[in-house]
N, C-alpha and C positions, 0 to 999 in steps of 0.2 A: 925671725931669728929668735932663738931661745936666750940670747945674751941681752936682748933689749925688751923692755916692757911696752905696753900699748902707747905710751907717751913718747917713746923713743929714747928713754933714759936707760942707763945700764942697770941691770937687775942686781939687787943686793943678795937675794937667795937663789939657790939653784932650783931649776924647774924639775919637778918629779913627774915623769910621764906615767899614766896608768899602765897596769901590767898588760892589758890587751893591746896597747900600742907598742910595748916593748917586745912583743912576740912570745911572751911566756905566760903560763897560767899558774897562779899560786897554789891552787888546790887540785892539781892533776898529776897522775902517775902514768907514765907512758907504758903501753902494753907491747908485747912482742907481736909484730904484725904477722898474721897467718894469711897467706894468699887464698882468697875466696873467689872461685870462678863465677859465682852468682852475684857478686857485689858489682853494682853498676859503674864500671870504669869509664872514664871519659878520656879519649885519646886525641884530643884536638891539639894543634901545635901551640896554641896560646897558653895551655896549661901543662904541656909536656915536660917542662923543666921543674915544675913544683913537685916536691916529694910528698908533703902532707896535704892530701886532697879531701880528707874527711876530718871534720872538726865540729865540736859542739860548744855552745856558749850558754851558761846559766844566767838567767835574769830573774831575780837578783842573785848574786853569787853566794849569799848566806841568808839564813832565816833567823830572826830573833822575835820570839813570840811575846816577850815582856813578862809581866806578872800575871799568872793564871790562877783561877780559883780551883781548888782541889775537887775532883769529881765531875768536872765539865769537859766537853770536847770542843777543841778549837781547830780551825783549818785555815790554810792559806795556799795560794797558787804560785808555783814557780814555772817559768817558761824555759824549755830546753830547745834552743834554736840551732839548726844545722847551718853553719856558716861555711861549709865546704862546697865543693863543686860536684860531688857525687851524692847519691842517696846513701844513707847509712842507718845501721840498726843500733839499738841500745837496749839495756835491761837494767832494772833497779834491784839491788840487793836489799830486801826488806830488813829494816832494823829489828833487833831482838824484841820480843814482847814486853820485857821489863822496862823498856824506855817509854812505852805508851805511844810510840810513833808508828805511823802507817803511811805508805805512799800509794796513791791510786793514780793509774795512768792507763792509756790505751796502747798496748804493745804493737809493734810493726815498724816497717821502715819509715824514715823521715826523708823526704825529698830535699834536695839542695835549696836553701833559702826559706824553707818552711820550718814550723815549730810545733811542738807538742806541749800540752800543759800537764804538769805534775802537781797533784793535789796532796799537800803535806798535812796530815791530820795528827793531832796529839790529844791523847786522853790524859788529863792532868791527874797524876796519882803520885803518892809519896813512895819512895823506894824503901827507906829504912824506918824503923819505929822510933828512933831517938829524936829528941827535941832539938831542932836546928835553929831555934830563935824565930820561927814564923815563916822563913823562906827556905826552900830547897832548890838548888840549881840542877837542871837537867841539860846535858850537853851530849850530842852525838853527831858523828859525821855519816851522812847517808852516801853510800857508794853507788855511782851510776857508771856502769861498765859499757863503754862504746867499743868500736872496732879497733881504735888506735890508742885509747887511753882510758883511765879510770878517773872520773871526776868525783871530788869530794864536796858535798854540800853540808856545811856546818849548820846545825840547828841548835838553838839555845832557848831555854825558857826558865823562869823562876815560878815555882809553885807555892802558893800561899797556903799555909797550914790552917 
């Protein structure tokens, strides 16, 4: 029960469930569904009542590079997992060049339950010529367009002058 803690005592604070348990995604924009005859539809009775049969989950949901040295290249990996029951396709809108960000991945469909790795690479460069006191913050949302929604992957970094 959410009203009692592990010792059986009444809770003093309200329990906040993670967004994935609440059934909503904080960084997702729903797309208009266009019927695709080639998308692998599952029509078994156990999933016939579910409406959203294709869904992706980002692990981790955001990327923070921390403090980076100007002129160096840094990279990290994000996992895009298909948690639906159908295979599904996606594409990544590459960030503009002035951000220094680049996303490398293998395009193609992702089967249900499988995942694909997205390598996020950043070239640490300063955007403006003014003095910012030693640190400049870079922040951008990478758009991942799936068949049912657009996922936003926030990326942040601080570049040391």
